[in-house]
N, C-alpha and C positions, 0 to 999 in steps of 0.2 A: 504494499500500499504506499509506503514512503516513497519507494523508487518510482512508483505511478505518479505521486504528486510532485515530486522532484523534478521530473520533466518540464512540466509546466511552470514550476517555480523559475527554472532556468529561462524558458521562453517568456515569462513574465520579466525577468531581468534584462534580457536582451531588448524585448520590446523597450523597457523603461529606459536604457541606454541609447536605443534609436531615436525615441521621442524627445528627449533631453536635448538631443542636436539641434531640434527645430523648436527650442523653448521660446526663442523669439519670434517665431512665428504664431504660437499660441498666445504669448504675452501681447502682442500687435493685435490680434483678434480679440483678445478681452479688452484691451483699450477702446478699441473701435466700437465693441459693444455698449460702453458707455455712451457714445454718441445716440446710439440707438434708443438708449434708456432715457437720454434726454428729451428726445423726440415723443417718446411715449408720456413723460411728465407734461410736456406742452399741450400734447393731443387730449389726454385724460384729465388735465387742470382745466382746459377750456371746455370739456363737457361738463365738469362738474360746476361750473360758473351758474350760480342760480338755483342749484339744486344739492342738498347736502348729502343725498344717496342715490347711487343707481344700483337697482337689482339688489338693495337691501345692505350695501356696502359703501361706506365713506370713501373719499380720495386716498386716505392713508392707506386702508386695507387694500385697495386697487393697486397702488403703487407698491406694497409689501408682496402683493403676489406676482408682478411684473419682476420685482428684485429677486425672489425665489425662483422664478421660472428662468431668469438670467444665469443664476448659480447651477442649477440643475442642469441646464442646456451642456455647459462645458465639464459635468462631471458623468453625464449618462449618456449624451447625442451619441451616435455612430456617425462620426462625420464623414469619413471616406473608406469605411470597411467594405461597402459594397463593390466600390471600384477596385480596391485593392484584391478582393477574392477574385474579381472577374479578370485583372491582370495576370493573377497566379495561374488561372485554368488558361487564359489565351496564349501565355508565353511559355507553358509547359512547366512552370515552377512548381505546379502542384504535384508534380510526379514524384517528387521526393518523399511525399508523404504517404505514398501508396505501398512502399516498400519497407518504411521503418515503423518501429512500435509507437508510434505518435497519432494521435486523433487530431485531423486537421480542425475540427470545430473548438475542441479543446486548446489548440494552439492559437488559433485566430481570436479566441475569448481572452486567453491570457496577454496577448498582444493589445487588445483593445482595452482591457483593464489597466494595462500600463500606460496607454495614451491619456485614458480619462484621468488618471491619478495626476499626471503631468499638467494636462490643460485646465484641470479643476483648480489645483494648487495656484496655478498662474493667474486664473482670473481674480482669485482673492486679493491679489495685490492692487491693481486698480480700483477693485471694489472698497479696499481698506482706507485707499485715498480719498474716494468719494464719500464714504461714510459719514464724516461730519457734517456734510450738506444733505445728506438724506436721512439723518438720524430722526429728525423731527417729523418725516412722514411716515416712519415704520410703526405699525401697530400689529405686533406678534400676540397671538393667543398664548395663554399659560396652562392649558391642560397637559398634564404630564404623558397622557396617552397618545398624544399627536407624535411625541418624538418615540415612544415605543413602537407605534404602529407605522409612524411616517418612514423610518431607515429601512425597514424591509420592503415597505412599497417602492422606495427608491432603488433598491436592489432589483427587484422584479422588474420595474420599468426600465432599467438598464438590460436586462435580458430580454424584454419585448423588443427594444430598439435594435439590439445587436442580432436577434433572430431575425427581424423582418430584414435586416441589411444583408444579412448571411444568405436568407432565401433569394434575394435580388441578385446578389453576387453568383449564386449558383445557376442562374438562368442562363448563364454564359455556356453552359454545356449544350443549351438549344439555340441561344441567339447570339449573333455576332456582335451586338451593341445593346446594352442594358440602360442606357442614359436616359431615353424616354420614359422607361418606368420608374426610375429613380426619381426625376423631376416631378413626376405626377404624384408619387408618393410624399415628395417634401411639400408640395402644394396642398394636398388632403391634410397632411399632419399639421400645416401651419394653422389650418382652419379648425379641424376637428380635435387638434392636440391642446388648443386653448392657448396659442402662440400669439394670435391677433386680438383676442380678446377673452375674457374669463367665460368658460362655457355655459356656467350657469344663468348668463344673460340671454341664452336661447329660449325661445318659446318651451313650456315645460313638456310637451309631447316629443318634441325634437331632442331636448336634452337628456329625456329618459332613454330614447332610441340610442344616442351617442355612447351612453354608458356601456353598450353592449359590443362596441368597437374597439379594437386595438388600439387606435388612436387616442382614446380617451387616456389610456394608460401609460402612453408614452412620455409626457410630460405633465399635464393638467392634474391628474389624480394626486401624486405625491406633492405637487406645490399647492392644491387645495388643502390636503390634511395639514401641512404646516403653516398655511396662513388662515386657518378656521373657515374655510368656504363651505365644508360637508362637516356633518357631525359624525358621532361615533358609530351610529347604525350604518351610515351610507359606506363609511371607512371600511368597517368589517364585511360588509357585503361585496365592497368594491375589492378588497383583498383576495375574496374568493374567485370572484371573476378574473381579476390580473393572474391568479395562479393558474386558472384553467387556460387562459390563453398563453401562458409560458409554457405550459404542458402540451397545447396543441400545436404551437409555433415549433417546439423542440421536435415534436413528432414530424411536423412538416419537413423540417431541416434534414431529419434522418432520411425521410421519403426521397426528397430531392438530391440528396447525396447519391444515394443506391441507384436511383434510376439514371442520374448523369453520368455516374461512372460506366454504366453501360454503353453509353454514346461515346466515352472520351477515349481518344487515341493518344497513348502515352508515348509522344516522341520528343525528345530532348529532355532538359531538366537535369 
């Protein structure tokens, strides 16, 4: 068991070293995210002019939600995983994993975890610089269960994000180019993942239906837990649905992997 885990520990460390090479890219991306956050402040500040609440939440709660969303994005988003997997397949680099005792999914997941650790740590630096200016807008809830259930939700959300990206990457076994699918997924995620606006602002029937989609759990769900936009009952039921999506996506990744290998011609690598 130790030898099994040790392989992926080494993959994680290699991924950590590789991503530290591009630390300034992550830092610059985090810095420019503050400009995006400034635009959100201006937009929502204008929306709250003349009204104390929108959808039952004030300006402070809304700004706290978007700040939490920004941090989560750097800690759990699968930025380029689908393209990297696609390149491994197209260039024959995946062949080395077919003859060695290492699971490709486990390897990519280890590298993904390393990349998110680096990008997440670096985004905290510009956020710490901006915190004195943002402090008066932040209104965090104080219920202890939010931390206890929020962090497992973050881990499951990362698995949802990674599994979806992994599935898109595996489509390269059948398709020469996956960019169209990835762009479409990003557009849908931006809306149904709560990145453009909090999903609870949707009409109630639409919001209830969105809860059953995986996009709900990519970003909105953990951010809503930490910022008080959903209660304990919705959190518990959401965790069950999120776990179901993780298990379903993991099964799908295994199915696509096995079917894809039947079509794969191992040349080069």
